[in-house]
N, C-alpha and C positions, 0 to 999 in steps of 0.2 A: 476534585478527582472522582472518577466513577466509583462508586462503592457498592453497588448492587447490580444484580443481572437484569437484563432488559428482555422482554418477551420476543420471540422469533416472529418476524414479520416477512412474508414472501409475497412480492408483487406479481399478480397474474399478468399474462400477456393480454394487454387490452386491445389490440387490434389483430385480427388474423393475417392481415398483410399478404394476400396472395400476389402473384406476379402481374395480375391485371389492375391492381390498385394504383391509383394515381400518385405520383411521387409526393405531391403536396400533402397527402394525408399523413405521410411519414413524420411532418413536423409535430402532429398531435400525439403520435406515439412516442416520439423523442420527449416532448414536453411532459407526458405522463410518467415516463420513466424517471426523468430528472425530479419532478415533484414527489413522487413515491420514495425515491432513494433519499432525498432531503428530509423528509418528514420522519423517516426510519432512523436517520443516522444524526440528526442534529443534538441528540442528548448523550452521545457516547464519548465526547472529549473529555480529557486528553486521550489520544489514541496514537498507536503505532502501527504503520503499515509493514507487512513483512511479504516480500516477494521472493519467488524461488521455483524451481522446476517441479512440474507436475508428475515427472517421471521418476522422482527419488523414492526408492523403497523404504518401508519402515525400519529395517535393519541397517540402513546406511548411517554412517556418522553424521552426515549433514541433516538427516532426519532428527536424530537424537539431539544435535546441538540446537536446531530450531525450536524443538519442543522445550528445552531448558530456557532459551532466551525468552520464548513466549510466556512460560511459567513465571519467570523473574518479572517480566514487564506487568502481567497481570497481577502478581502479588503486590507490586508496587503501586497499583491503581490505575494503570493504563488499560483502556480498550485495546484488543489486538484485531487488526484487520488483515485478512488474507483473501486470496482469490477464490475460496470455498471449496476448492477441489481437492484432489489427491496429492500426493508427495509432500513437498515443503509446505503447500498450503494446509493440508491436513495436520501436518505436525505443528504449525502455528496454531491452528484452532484448538487442537488437543491439548497443547501446553496451556493455553489460556483458559479452557473451559472450566476448570475447577477453582480458578481465582477470583479475585474481587472484580476485576474489569470484564466487560463484555467480550465475548468471543464472536467476531463478526466475519461473515463470508459474503464476498461480492462475487457471485457465481456469474459464469458466462455460458451462454447456450452454444455449444460446439458440436459438430458432427463426430468428434472423436475425443478422446482423453478426458474431457471434463465430466465429472459427475460430483454431486455435492457430498461432502463429508458430513458425519453425523455430530460433529463437535461445534456447533453453531448456536449461540444464543439469538442472534439476528442473521437471517439468511436472506439476501435479496438477489433476484435473478435478472440479469441484464441481457438484452438483445444486441446492444450497440457497445463495441469495445470502446469507442472514444468517451462515452457517458461513464463507463466503469472506471477509466483510467483517471477521469476528473475526480470521481469519488475517492479514489485512494489517496489523492494528495489533498483535497479540499479538507478532509477531516483529520489529516495526520499531523501530529506533532514531531514526527521523524518518520523516516523510512529505513527499514533494515533489509538489505539485499542479500540473500543467500545465492549460492551457485545456481544457475539456471540457463535456459536456452534463449531463443529469440524473443518470447514473450517477456522474460525477466529483463532481457536488455531493453526492449521496448519501454517497460515500465520504469526502469532505471533512467533512461534517457529523457523520458517525459518529466520525471520529477527534478532532474537537473536542469532542464530547459526552462521549466516554470520558475524555479528559484532564480536561475541566471538572468532571465529576463524581467524579473520583478513582478511576475503575474501572481506570485504567491509569496509569502513571507518566507524568510530563511529558516529552514529546518534542517536538522542533522541527517545527512544521508550517509549511512553506515554499510560498507561492504564487509561481508563476513566470508573468509576463506582467502587469506593473503596469497597462497600459492595459486588460487584459481583466478583472481583478479589482477595479479601483478602485471601480467602480459598485456591486459587492457589498458592499465595505467601507464605502462611504458609506452605503448602506443600513442596514448592521448598526449603524453608529455613531449615525446621525441618525434612525432609526426603533426598531430593536430596543432599543438601550441607552437612548435618549431616552424610550421609553414604559415603561422599567423591566423590559423583558423578559429582559434579560441585564445583567450588569454591565460597567462600563468596563474592569476588568481582564481580563474574559474575551477582549477583543479582543487582548490581549497575548499570547495563545497562538498567534496567527498573525502571520507576518511575510511581507512581499513582498520578493523578491530576484530580480533577473533575470540576473545574471552567474553562470555556472556555477562559477567558481572560488570565488565569494564564498558560494555555497550550501554547497559542501563545508567551507569555513573555518567556517561558521556552525554546522554540525553538530559539528565538532571542538571549537569554543569552548564549546558547550553542555555537553560532556563532560568539559571538561578538569580539573574538580575532582573529579568523581565516577566517571569511567570508565565503559565500556559494559556492564560486568557488573551484572546485577540484584542488588540487596540482598536479603537474606532477607525484608524486609517487601514489596518489589516483587515478588518471586517469589510470594509469597501472594496479593499483590493481583491478579495476572495470572490466578490461578485462577478469578477470579469475573467475567471478562471476559463 
């Protein structure tokens, strides 16, 4: 497990990318973003990605709960990965920052809402949403999903889809806030599964846990027989995320 802090590394924007640039040149920008992120993140495992709303205020119970979860994870040796911005993302980084594990922020360049929080040992700036989402799952031993909006739902469904389709190894995907998520789970069960759009077993990929200590315990339990290191087959699988 990670036992020391890692230095902050922020990747600069490598191409100016004005509107007249040929589309083909974007491939080099995407490649550079992927290589830079991979080099900066390959030493942070085991890690837990925490998703949630950028709009949650520091005095909100969700913020305080996220901070506690992140603190427990970091003290247990996990790096904690967030989106690097305000709200739940800030709470995750803030909780992890004093602990043993690295506090990681995968920042995204947006015209609104997003600005980097100051609690990051490693901060990486992404231009492309899809690249950022890959990194959230690629280096995660688990995903903890706090209440959030469309971006959080997007990240949640991305994680479920990658696990369900076998594009990444099976990891714990934990929803926090039973009253917030129960409506979604009811819809998945009574509409999505009932109409044959997903299998009943697919819902087993997700669990709802509200107690911070139980969240950490559930992650350790998942890996108690396999350990956190990727097997050779899993390493090969991760190449195709």
